[in-house]
N, CA, C and O atoms as CSV, one atom per row, in Angstrom:
chain,resi,resn,atom,element,x,y,z
A,1,UNK,N,N,0.602,-0.773,0.146
A,1,UNK,CA,C,-0.005,0.137,-0.072
A,1,UNK,C,C,1.121,1.814,-0.183
A,1,UNK,O,O,2.142,2.275,0.327
A,2,UNK,N,N,0.290,2.112,-0.986
A,2,UNK,CA,C,1.324,2.940,-1.166
A,2,UNK,C,C,0.971,4.397,0.083
A,2,UNK,O,O,-0.077,4.502,0.720
A,3,UNK,N,N,1.778,5.060,0.134
A,3,UNK,CA,C,1.788,6.205,1.525
A,3,UNK,C,C,0.546,7.069,0.958
A,3,UNK,O,O,-0.370,7.313,1.744
A,4,UNK,N,N,0.476,7.522,-0.308
A,4,UNK,CA,C,-0.852,8.592,-0.635
A,4,UNK,C,C,-2.299,7.609,-0.628
A,4,UNK,O,O,-3.382,8.155,-0.838
A,5,UNK,N,N,-2.215,6.181,-0.380
A,5,UNK,CA,C,-3.257,5.392,0.008
A,5,UNK,C,C,-3.777,5.528,1.387
A,5,UNK,O,O,-4.989,5.511,1.602
A,6,UNK,N,N,-2.829,5.675,2.404
A,6,UNK,CA,C,-3.633,5.723,3.671
A,6,UNK,C,C,-3.949,7.015,4.360
A,6,UNK,O,O,-3.222,8.008,4.411
A,7,UNK,N,N,-5.418,6.821,5.003
A,7,UNK,CA,C,-6.290,8.037,5.395
A,7,UNK,C,C,-5.582,8.011,6.651
A,7,UNK,O,O,-5.384,7.007,7.334
A,8,UNK,N,N,-5.117,9.506,6.971
A,8,UNK,CA,C,-4.609,9.983,8.383
A,8,UNK,C,C,-4.939,11.092,8.637
A,8,UNK,O,O,-4.159,11.205,9.582
A,9,UNK,N,N,-5.500,12.159,8.607
A,9,UNK,CA,C,-6.180,13.524,8.773
A,9,UNK,C,C,-7.691,13.246,9.642
A,9,UNK,O,O,-8.582,12.419,9.448
A,10,UNK,N,N,-7.595,13.904,10.268
A,10,UNK,CA,C,-8.678,13.903,10.883
A,10,UNK,C,C,-9.622,14.793,10.496
A,10,UNK,O,O,-10.660,14.646,11.142
A,11,UNK,N,N,-9.681,16.016,9.364
A,11,UNK,CA,C,-10.516,15.981,8.477
A,11,UNK,C,C,-11.174,15.298,7.726
A,11,UNK,O,O,-12.312,15.612,7.376
A,12,UNK,N,N,-10.368,13.895,7.226
A,12,UNK,CA,C,-10.591,13.035,6.506
A,12,UNK,C,C,-11.770,12.338,7.121
A,12,UNK,O,O,-12.774,12.430,6.416
A,13,UNK,N,N,-11.890,11.841,7.949
A,13,UNK,CA,C,-12.131,10.780,9.033
A,13,UNK,C,C,-13.248,11.515,9.087
A,13,UNK,O,O,-14.071,10.954,8.364
A,14,UNK,N,N,-13.871,12.831,9.743
A,14,UNK,CA,C,-14.607,13.204,10.006
A,14,UNK,C,C,-15.372,13.440,8.843
A,14,UNK,O,O,-16.542,13.362,9.216
A,15,UNK,N,N,-15.339,13.698,7.583
A,15,UNK,CA,C,-16.183,14.063,6.464
A,15,UNK,C,C,-16.723,12.460,5.990
A,15,UNK,O,O,-17.853,12.290,5.535
A,16,UNK,N,N,-15.856,11.472,6.151
A,16,UNK,CA,C,-16.100,10.109,6.139
A,16,UNK,C,C,-17.599,10.052,7.193
A,16,UNK,O,O,-18.710,9.728,6.772
A,17,UNK,N,N,-17.326,10.395,8.424
A,17,UNK,CA,C,-18.297,9.735,9.460
A,17,UNK,C,C,-19.257,10.641,9.035
A,17,UNK,O,O,-20.265,9.999,8.738
A,18,UNK,N,N,-19.438,11.955,8.849
A,18,UNK,CA,C,-20.347,13.027,8.625
A,18,UNK,C,C,-20.787,12.423,7.214
A,18,UNK,O,O,-21.978,12.420,7.525
A,19,UNK,N,N,-20.795,12.003,6.151
A,19,UNK,CA,C,-20.963,12.806,4.869
A,19,UNK,C,C,-21.022,11.728,3.947
A,19,UNK,O,O,-21.556,11.804,2.841
A,20,UNK,N,N,-20.273,10.370,4.581
A,20,UNK,CA,C,-20.129,9.173,3.851
A,20,UNK,C,C,-21.091,8.215,4.756
A,20,UNK,O,O,-21.513,8.571,5.857
A,21,UNK,N,N,-21.400,6.891,4.125
A,21,UNK,CA,C,-22.113,5.877,4.783
A,21,UNK,C,C,-21.460,4.651,5.401
A,21,UNK,O,O,-20.235,4.528,5.428
A,22,UNK,N,N,-22.565,3.455,6.057
A,22,UNK,CA,C,-21.871,2.645,6.644
A,22,UNK,C,C,-22.399,1.806,6.448
A,22,UNK,O,O,-23.569,2.063,6.166
A,23,UNK,N,N,-22.067,0.423,6.434
A,23,UNK,CA,C,-22.609,-0.467,6.077
A,23,UNK,C,C,-21.712,-1.888,7.342
A,23,UNK,O,O,-20.530,-2.227,7.395
A,24,UNK,N,N,-22.714,-2.288,8.022
A,24,UNK,CA,C,-22.497,-3.272,9.525
A,24,UNK,C,C,-22.401,-4.674,8.592
A,24,UNK,O,O,-22.999,-4.862,7.533
A,25,UNK,N,N,-21.353,-5.740,9.371
A,25,UNK,CA,C,-21.128,-6.781,9.268
A,25,UNK,C,C,-20.702,-7.455,9.941
A,25,UNK,O,O,-19.649,-7.155,10.504
A,26,UNK,N,N,-21.284,-8.572,10.161
A,26,UNK,CA,C,-20.824,-9.570,11.632
A,26,UNK,C,C,-19.402,-9.387,11.988
A,26,UNK,O,O,-19.096,-9.906,13.061
A,27,UNK,N,N,-18.646,-8.898,11.479
A,27,UNK,CA,C,-16.864,-8.526,11.920
A,27,UNK,C,C,-16.737,-7.070,11.714
A,27,UNK,O,O,-16.573,-6.175,12.544
A,28,UNK,N,N,-16.838,-7.030,10.540
A,28,UNK,CA,C,-16.600,-5.247,10.660
A,28,UNK,C,C,-17.759,-4.572,10.269
A,28,UNK,O,O,-18.810,-5.022,9.812
A,29,UNK,N,N,-17.289,-2.998,10.604
A,29,UNK,CA,C,-18.020,-2.400,9.983
A,29,UNK,C,C,-17.092,-1.228,8.869
A,29,UNK,O,O,-15.957,-0.790,9.060
A,30,UNK,N,N,-18.047,-0.933,7.673
A,30,UNK,CA,C,-17.160,-0.109,6.446
A,30,UNK,C,C,-18.032,1.099,6.931
A,30,UNK,O,O,-19.119,1.069,7.506
A,31,UNK,N,N,-17.201,2.263,6.515
A,31,UNK,CA,C,-17.718,3.213,6.166
A,31,UNK,C,C,-16.852,3.639,4.965
A,31,UNK,O,O,-15.655,3.613,4.681
A,32,UNK,N,N,-17.971,4.033,4.403
A,32,UNK,CA,C,-17.329,4.863,3.004
A,32,UNK,C,C,-17.805,6.080,2.663
A,32,UNK,O,O,-18.773,6.528,3.277
A,33,UNK,N,N,-17.076,6.961,1.417
A,33,UNK,CA,C,-17.372,8.120,1.002
A,33,UNK,C,C,-16.734,8.365,-0.244
A,33,UNK,O,O,-15.549,8.047,-0.154
A,34,UNK,N,N,-17.134,8.954,-1.772
A,34,UNK,CA,C,-17.023,9.470,-2.686
A,34,UNK,C,C,-15.322,10.362,-2.552
A,34,UNK,O,O,-15.263,11.348,-1.816
A,35,UNK,N,N,-14.160,9.934,-3.256
A,35,UNK,CA,C,-13.067,11.433,-3.028
A,35,UNK,C,C,-12.737,11.718,-3.964
A,35,UNK,O,O,-11.912,12.605,-4.181
A,36,UNK,N,N,-13.295,11.038,-4.779
A,36,UNK,CA,C,-12.913,11.938,-6.157
A,36,UNK,C,C,-11.013,11.612,-6.560
A,36,UNK,O,O,-10.184,12.430,-6.960
A,37,UNK,N,N,-10.896,10.642,-6.363
A,37,UNK,CA,C,-9.238,10.297,-6.798
A,37,UNK,C,C,-9.259,9.181,-7.588
A,37,UNK,O,O,-9.962,8.201,-7.340
A,38,UNK,N,N,-8.448,9.288,-8.628
A,38,UNK,CA,C,-8.375,7.572,-9.213
A,38,UNK,C,C,-8.011,6.716,-8.391
A,38,UNK,O,O,-8.050,5.565,-8.826
A,39,UNK,N,N,-7.631,6.857,-7.241
A,39,UNK,CA,C,-7.416,5.617,-6.214
A,39,UNK,C,C,-8.352,5.318,-5.013
A,39,UNK,O,O,-9.393,5.969,-4.930
A,40,UNK,N,N,-8.069,4.412,-4.108
A,40,UNK,CA,C,-8.940,4.272,-2.758
A,40,UNK,C,C,-8.235,4.616,-1.918
A,40,UNK,O,O,-7.114,4.147,-2.115
A,41,UNK,N,N,-8.314,5.576,-0.506
A,41,UNK,CA,C,-7.181,5.531,0.492
A,41,UNK,C,C,-8.360,4.735,1.742
A,41,UNK,O,O,-9.585,4.759,1.854
A,42,UNK,N,N,-7.278,4.091,2.509
A,42,UNK,CA,C,-8.092,3.265,3.101
A,42,UNK,C,C,-7.118,3.254,4.351
A,42,UNK,O,O,-5.894,3.357,4.446
A,43,UNK,N,N,-8.353,3.055,5.470
A,43,UNK,CA,C,-7.932,3.215,7.491
A,43,UNK,C,C,-8.620,2.050,7.718
A,43,UNK,O,O,-9.725,1.753,7.266
A,44,UNK,N,N,-7.727,1.232,8.634
A,44,UNK,CA,C,-8.195,0.011,9.509
A,44,UNK,C,C,-8.165,0.387,10.528
A,44,UNK,O,O,-7.075,0.698,11.008
A,45,UNK,N,N,-9.529,0.532,11.386
A,45,UNK,CA,C,-9.081,0.947,12.726
A,45,UNK,C,C,-9.802,-0.037,13.943
A,45,UNK,O,O,-10.723,-0.760,13.564
A,46,UNK,N,N,-9.476,-0.074,15.140
A,46,UNK,CA,C,-9.938,-1.319,16.082
A,46,UNK,C,C,-9.604,-0.664,17.206
A,46,UNK,O,O,-8.449,-0.356,17.499
A,47,UNK,N,N,-10.987,-0.333,18.137
A,47,UNK,CA,C,-10.990,0.878,19.389
A,47,UNK,C,C,-10.533,-0.282,20.778
A,47,UNK,O,O,-10.133,-1.420,20.533
A,48,UNK,N,N,-10.647,0.124,21.859
A,48,UNK,CA,C,-10.416,-0.884,23.007
A,48,UNK,C,C,-11.346,-1.830,23.080
A,48,UNK,O,O,-11.125,-2.958,23.521
A,49,UNK,N,N,-12.651,-1.354,22.570
A,49,UNK,CA,C,-13.581,-2.479,22.945
A,49,UNK,C,C,-13.034,-4.062,22.247
A,49,UNK,O,O,-13.203,-5.061,22.946
A,50,UNK,N,N,-12.481,-4.191,21.065
A,50,UNK,CA,C,-11.960,-5.300,20.794
A,50,UNK,C,C,-11.361,-5.923,21.594
A,50,UNK,O,O,-11.561,-7.135,21.671
A,51,UNK,N,N,-10.239,-5.143,22.620
A,51,UNK,CA,C,-9.563,-6.268,23.502
A,51,UNK,C,C,-8.487,-5.355,23.865
A,51,UNK,O,O,-8.721,-4.160,24.041
A,52,UNK,N,N,-7.218,-5.895,23.997
A,52,UNK,CA,C,-6.035,-5.544,24.501
A,52,UNK,C,C,-5.107,-5.485,22.872
A,52,UNK,O,O,-5.467,-5.996,21.811
A,53,UNK,N,N,-3.944,-4.749,23.127
A,53,UNK,CA,C,-3.329,-4.142,22.287
A,53,UNK,C,C,-2.888,-5.542,20.823
A,53,UNK,O,O,-2.882,-5.569,19.592
A,54,UNK,N,N,-2.584,-6.502,21.976
A,54,UNK,CA,C,-2.278,-8.035,20.603
A,54,UNK,C,C,-3.645,-8.144,19.740
A,54,UNK,O,O,-3.552,-8.242,18.517
A,55,UNK,N,N,-4.787,-8.128,20.308
A,55,UNK,CA,C,-6.133,-8.605,19.659
A,55,UNK,C,C,-6.473,-7.473,19.081
A,55,UNK,O,O,-7.246,-7.648,18.139
A,56,UNK,N,N,-6.172,-6.313,19.300
A,56,UNK,CA,C,-6.547,-5.343,18.055
A,56,UNK,C,C,-5.271,-4.947,16.866
A,56,UNK,O,O,-5.463,-4.331,15.817
A,57,UNK,N,N,-4.060,-5.441,17.318
A,57,UNK,CA,C,-3.373,-5.576,15.961
A,57,UNK,C,C,-3.955,-6.905,15.366
A,57,UNK,O,O,-4.450,-7.093,14.255
A,58,UNK,N,N,-3.839,-7.430,15.993
A,58,UNK,CA,C,-4.588,-9.033,14.974
A,58,UNK,C,C,-5.431,-8.731,14.258
A,58,UNK,O,O,-5.406,-8.839,13.032
A,59,UNK,N,N,-6.487,-8.217,15.066
A,59,UNK,CA,C,-7.834,-7.199,13.950
A,59,UNK,C,C,-7.634,-6.535,12.974
A,59,UNK,O,O,-8.424,-6.504,12.031
A,60,UNK,N,N,-6.464,-5.834,13.021
A,60,UNK,CA,C,-6.272,-4.790,12.004
A,60,UNK,C,C,-5.305,-5.707,10.978
A,60,UNK,O,O,-5.472,-5.619,9.762
A,61,UNK,N,N,-4.517,-6.391,11.421
A,61,UNK,CA,C,-3.543,-7.343,10.387
A,61,UNK,C,C,-4.807,-8.355,9.949
A,61,UNK,O,O,-4.388,-8.795,8.878
A,62,UNK,N,N,-6.110,-8.968,10.171
A,62,UNK,CA,C,-6.580,-9.568,9.241
A,62,UNK,C,C,-7.577,-8.808,8.050
A,62,UNK,O,O,-8.134,-9.220,7.032
A,63,UNK,N,N,-7.489,-7.471,8.745
A,63,UNK,CA,C,-8.734,-6.432,7.942
A,63,UNK,C,C,-7.757,-6.280,6.613
A,63,UNK,O,O,-8.069,-6.430,5.431
A,64,UNK,N,N,-6.389,-5.912,7.226
A,64,UNK,CA,C,-5.592,-5.364,6.018
A,64,UNK,C,C,-4.890,-6.856,5.044
A,64,UNK,O,O,-4.553,-6.837,3.861
A,65,UNK,N,N,-4.854,-7.575,5.624
A,65,UNK,CA,C,-4.445,-8.657,4.249
A,65,UNK,C,C,-5.919,-9.235,3.605
A,65,UNK,O,O,-5.860,-9.693,2.465
A,66,UNK,N,N,-7.046,-9.227,4.201
A,66,UNK,CA,C,-8.265,-9.711,3.484
A,66,UNK,C,C,-8.871,-8.534,2.425
A,66,UNK,O,O,-9.678,-8.847,1.550
A,67,UNK,N,N,-8.368,-7.091,2.611
A,67,UNK,CA,C,-8.550,-6.014,1.738
A,67,UNK,C,C,-7.516,-6.218,0.555
A,67,UNK,O,O,-7.902,-6.110,-0.610
A,68,UNK,N,N,-6.179,-6.518,0.869
A,68,UNK,CA,C,-4.795,-7.053,-0.110
A,68,UNK,C,C,-5.319,-7.680,-0.876
A,68,UNK,O,O,-5.264,-7.216,-2.015
A,69,UNK,N,N,-6.030,-8.921,-0.716
A,69,UNK,CA,C,-6.161,-9.926,-1.623
A,69,UNK,C,C,-7.133,-9.604,-2.225
A,69,UNK,O,O,-7.295,-10.507,-3.046
A,70,UNK,N,N,-8.122,-8.673,-2.383
A,70,UNK,CA,C,-9.056,-8.597,-2.792
A,70,UNK,C,C,-9.118,-6.492,-3.250
A,70,UNK,O,O,-9.960,-5.603,-3.378
A,71,UNK,N,N,-7.632,-6.678,-3.330
A,71,UNK,CA,C,-7.876,-5.119,-3.773
A,71,UNK,C,C,-8.435,-4.745,-5.050
A,71,UNK,O,O,-9.129,-3.745,-5.239
A,72,UNK,N,N,-7.942,-5.997,-6.321
A,72,UNK,CA,C,-8.367,-5.363,-7.474
A,72,UNK,C,C,-10.008,-5.062,-7.565
A,72,UNK,O,O,-10.434,-4.186,-8.317
A,73,UNK,N,N,-10.739,-5.736,-6.866
A,73,UNK,CA,C,-12.090,-6.051,-7.281
A,73,UNK,C,C,-12.993,-4.446,-6.510
A,73,UNK,O,O,-14.161,-4.078,-6.634
A,74,UNK,N,N,-12.047,-3.944,-5.886
A,74,UNK,CA,C,-12.765,-2.599,-5.694
A,74,UNK,C,C,-12.224,-1.511,-6.211
A,74,UNK,O,O,-11.039,-1.253,-6.423
A,75,UNK,N,N,-13.664,-0.581,-6.492
A,75,UNK,CA,C,-13.880,0.510,-7.291
A,75,UNK,C,C,-13.196,1.750,-6.995
A,75,UNK,O,O,-13.775,2.557,-6.268
A,76,UNK,N,N,-12.020,2.027,-7.464
A,76,UNK,CA,C,-11.737,3.467,-7.714
A,76,UNK,C,C,-11.890,4.812,-7.085
A,76,UNK,O,O,-13.119,4.765,-7.132
A,77,UNK,N,N,-11.754,5.493,-6.762
A,77,UNK,CA,C,-12.255,6.792,-5.977
A,77,UNK,C,C,-12.878,6.610,-4.989
A,77,UNK,O,O,-13.929,7.226,-5.163
A,78,UNK,N,N,-12.896,6.101,-3.956
A,78,UNK,CA,C,-13.469,5.803,-2.696
A,78,UNK,C,C,-12.267,5.916,-1.286
A,78,UNK,O,O,-11.160,5.378,-1.264
A,79,UNK,N,N,-12.808,6.665,-0.327
A,79,UNK,CA,C,-12.365,6.708,1.131
A,79,UNK,C,C,-12.619,5.418,1.632
A,79,UNK,O,O,-13.847,5.373,1.705
A,80,UNK,N,N,-12.166,4.349,2.018
A,80,UNK,CA,C,-12.636,3.453,2.944
A,80,UNK,C,C,-12.234,3.417,4.508
A,80,UNK,O,O,-11.086,3.624,4.901
A,81,UNK,N,N,-13.133,3.178,5.194
A,81,UNK,CA,C,-12.622,3.118,6.652
A,81,UNK,C,C,-13.322,1.625,7.304
A,81,UNK,O,O,-14.535,1.413,7.317
A,82,UNK,N,N,-12.319,0.709,7.807
A,82,UNK,CA,C,-12.981,-0.553,8.290
A,82,UNK,C,C,-12.350,-0.518,9.997
A,82,UNK,O,O,-11.225,-0.410,10.486
A,83,UNK,N,N,-13.748,-0.674,10.551
A,83,UNK,CA,C,-13.372,-0.666,11.561
A,83,UNK,C,C,-13.921,-2.228,11.874
A,83,UNK,O,O,-14.702,-2.839,11.144
A,84,UNK,N,N,-13.312,-2.755,13.173
A,84,UNK,CA,C,-13.306,-4.016,13.993
A,84,UNK,C,C,-14.307,-4.204,14.860
A,84,UNK,O,O,-14.468,-3.314,15.694
A,85,UNK,N,N,-14.848,-4.902,14.877
A,85,UNK,CA,C,-16.141,-4.948,15.598
A,85,UNK,C,C,-15.443,-6.289,17.140
A,85,UNK,O,O,-14.437,-6.998,17.123
A,86,UNK,N,N,-16.467,-6.136,18.193
A,86,UNK,CA,C,-15.221,-6.934,19.169
A,86,UNK,C,C,-15.325,-8.663,18.950
A,86,UNK,O,O,-14.675,-9.535,19.526
A,87,UNK,N,N,-16.330,-8.794,17.960
A,87,UNK,CA,C,-16.828,-10.275,17.425
A,87,UNK,C,C,-15.975,-10.867,16.856
A,87,UNK,O,O,-16.027,-12.083,17.040
A,88,UNK,N,N,-14.668,-10.290,15.807
A,88,UNK,CA,C,-13.765,-10.606,15.599
A,88,UNK,C,C,-12.925,-11.455,16.128
A,88,UNK,O,O,-12.606,-12.416,15.428
A,89,UNK,N,N,-12.364,-11.334,17.455
A,89,UNK,CA,C,-11.825,-12.267,18.532
A,89,UNK,C,C,-11.727,-13.238,17.864
A,89,UNK,O,O,-12.800,-13.490,17.316
A,90,UNK,N,N,-10.756,-14.099,17.572
A,90,UNK,CA,C,-10.645,-15.518,17.866
A,90,UNK,C,C,-11.072,-15.687,16.249
A,90,UNK,O,O,-11.533,-16.820,16.112
A,91,UNK,N,N,-11.076,-15.130,15.284
A,91,UNK,CA,C,-11.659,-15.456,14.220
A,91,UNK,C,C,-10.870,-15.926,12.940
A,91,UNK,O,O,-9.817,-15.323,12.735
A,92,UNK,N,N,-11.191,-16.823,12.129
A,92,UNK,CA,C,-10.032,-17.064,11.093
A,92,UNK,C,C,-9.386,-15.789,10.244
A,92,UNK,O,O,-9.353,-14.641,10.686
A,93,UNK,N,N,-8.943,-16.146,9.113
A,93,UNK,CA,C,-8.785,-15.256,8.054
A,93,UNK,C,C,-10.024,-15.189,7.322
A,93,UNK,O,O,-10.841,-14.283,7.488
A,94,UNK,N,N,-10.147,-16.009,6.625
A,94,UNK,CA,C,-11.305,-16.695,5.741
A,94,UNK,C,C,-12.665,-15.778,6.103
A,94,UNK,O,O,-13.025,-14.938,5.278
A,95,UNK,N,N,-13.422,-15.957,7.369
A,95,UNK,CA,C,-14.110,-15.349,8.082
A,95,UNK,C,C,-13.993,-13.984,7.745
A,95,UNK,O,O,-14.810,-13.397,7.035
A,96,UNK,N,N,-12.861,-13.405,8.308
A,96,UNK,CA,C,-13.055,-11.859,8.413
A,96,UNK,C,C,-12.897,-11.503,6.836
A,96,UNK,O,O,-13.614,-10.579,6.449
A,97,UNK,N,N,-12.027,-12.134,5.849
A,97,UNK,CA,C,-12.295,-11.825,4.673
A,97,UNK,C,C,-13.876,-11.889,4.068
A,97,UNK,O,O,-14.412,-10.906,3.556
A,98,UNK,N,N,-14.551,-13.242,4.215
A,98,UNK,CA,C,-16.061,-13.387,4.404
A,98,UNK,C,C,-16.770,-11.709,4.574
A,98,UNK,O,O,-17.417,-11.025,3.781
A,99,UNK,N,N,-16.413,-11.519,5.644
A,99,UNK,CA,C,-17.309,-10.374,6.448
A,99,UNK,C,C,-16.914,-8.927,5.518
A,99,UNK,O,O,-17.680,-8.007,5.230
A,100,UNK,N,N,-15.519,-9.073,5.184
A,100,UNK,CA,C,-15.158,-8.009,4.621
A,100,UNK,C,C,-16.156,-7.556,3.070
A,100,UNK,O,O,-16.886,-6.576,2.926
A,101,UNK,N,N,-15.902,-8.473,2.245
A,101,UNK,CA,C,-16.379,-8.600,0.854
A,101,UNK,C,C,-17.914,-8.435,1.333
A,101,UNK,O,O,-18.488,-7.419,0.941
A,102,UNK,N,N,-18.427,-9.086,1.918
A,102,UNK,CA,C,-19.985,-9.019,2.325
A,102,UNK,C,C,-20.463,-7.316,2.512
A,102,UNK,O,O,-21.379,-6.841,1.842
A,103,UNK,N,N,-19.814,-6.652,3.356
A,103,UNK,CA,C,-19.795,-5.588,3.794
A,103,UNK,C,C,-19.605,-4.565,2.283
A,103,UNK,O,O,-20.299,-3.621,1.905
A,104,UNK,N,N,-18.200,-5.292,1.556
A,104,UNK,CA,C,-18.208,-4.035,0.823
A,104,UNK,C,C,-19.104,-4.155,-0.564
A,104,UNK,O,O,-19.154,-3.239,-1.385
A,105,UNK,N,N,-20.020,-5.799,-0.757
A,105,UNK,CA,C,-20.418,-5.509,-1.617
A,105,UNK,C,C,-21.830,-5.294,-1.630
A,105,UNK,O,O,-22.585,-5.274,-2.602
A,106,UNK,N,N,-22.222,-5.052,0.237
A,106,UNK,CA,C,-23.531,-4.275,0.226
A,106,UNK,C,C,-23.434,-2.769,0.101
A,106,UNK,O,O,-24.490,-2.183,-0.134
A,107,UNK,N,N,-22.459,-2.140,0.209
A,107,UNK,CA,C,-22.053,-1.250,-0.126
A,107,UNK,C,C,-22.053,-0.409,-1.393
A,107,UNK,O,O,-22.325,0.787,-1.499
A,108,UNK,N,N,-21.586,-1.537,-2.612
A,108,UNK,CA,C,-21.840,-1.188,-3.728
A,108,UNK,C,C,-20.665,-0.749,-4.231
A,108,UNK,O,O,-20.650,-0.142,-5.302
A,109,UNK,N,N,-19.428,-1.019,-3.465
A,109,UNK,CA,C,-17.881,-0.205,-3.559
A,109,UNK,C,C,-16.885,-1.282,-4.614
A,109,UNK,O,O,-16.124,-0.858,-5.484
A,110,UNK,N,N,-17.069,-2.470,-4.347
A,110,UNK,CA,C,-17.150,-3.704,-5.681
A,110,UNK,C,C,-17.663,-3.653,-6.807
A,110,UNK,O,O,-18.821,-3.241,-6.874
A,111,UNK,N,N,-17.134,-3.956,-7.734
A,111,UNK,CA,C,-17.140,-4.158,-9.172
A,111,UNK,C,C,-16.777,-4.532,-9.642
A,111,UNK,O,O,-17.061,-4.464,-10.837
């Protein structure tokens, strides 16, 4: 993932939460918004409700890997924020992958 493809600024997150849309799924919640750029920008979050730092980092790694495997299936021009739910603890990669892709399909950001 290139540096320009990572969301970091508070204004970007605020815009996504305020004007964007959300799609909940079993293990993740996807927030997305059109960014008028020729590429996607992403962020992977896990709050303290998910667990300790080991569990939060594992959740983020699982989401990042799931996105990486299906990156070509996502339509370009979106800001995507993937947030782990506390149900993600103890889940396998393929479970998180299914959840992520299901949310993306319901949000119509894949194509």
